Steps between C-alpha positions, in 0.01 A plus 500: 500500500269311268146580402215403731229252412149560632166320478589195293194303391417213271296630210369171363325200645785270395745722696744526211516883494587744780439875492669735748604860559865575444622813678835640387741675740396829337139433608371423153235228517414261221290191467684190395386152409693179469442141403556263788780256411389138459490328834555842666868445431750747642786665314314573175349838591642729768161656576339160546782401734446817704123447512556148630743632765305809607137391470276208594431314173234287668317813614516635143350171374222514762412860410477413128273206583279728711479754216406224256239358740346845546491553123328163450244583767436839341452341155268240650301772676473704178384194303239425764389862494461489119301175523273650765450814292403280205252311718353827623454623143331172406271517802412862420419406139288207620314721748439767236373240251259355758377848593445583133313172448262570790408832339328311216125459554494140380772417755314682778188292424677165534433245773709508818701190408619643168585835661698308763693321225593838348618627838704182562673499161869474594640664188404683182498183291237331717302823534500549122388139451202552733411840352532367147250226577257744663534750217445231239176390672385862529566558130313181403200586722483850347572384145813719481802483275841624621451848357155521664659414832774760452232759417316395817818552705556841337142600587551394862819703521331803348210472748748480789683812378172691459381403848832622649465835327148558636 
């Protein structure tokens, strides 16, 4: 009696390699792999000939295609998930930046239209453009240099911390 072949499957999309279990008469199992002869030609490999005789090659091809299709769908899903996670991070950063901006007194005192523009800013670049313009005007009106403005922001932060402690 010859060894038994079980579970042959194509292992590549091109269907040029087949992996299968080879079970000896003694019961010892091993995994074997072979290269499919060009044109699926018979007579070049006894195991390939047996696989063609004992198994449905078309079914093996279909299963490999299904596995590949599932893998593509999984990769596509993972890529979409990563993109969505990136969008969520960007939206969170945008929300946090807008919230931080509205904590500034000179932003709170703005007219409704300008506040609406801040709320509508679709991304950090546009938000920063708007805030930069507002900050520049505030600094000019209060005769501030950059360091004066940074000191002002530090003072605001210190006041906020002190009010939270009390």
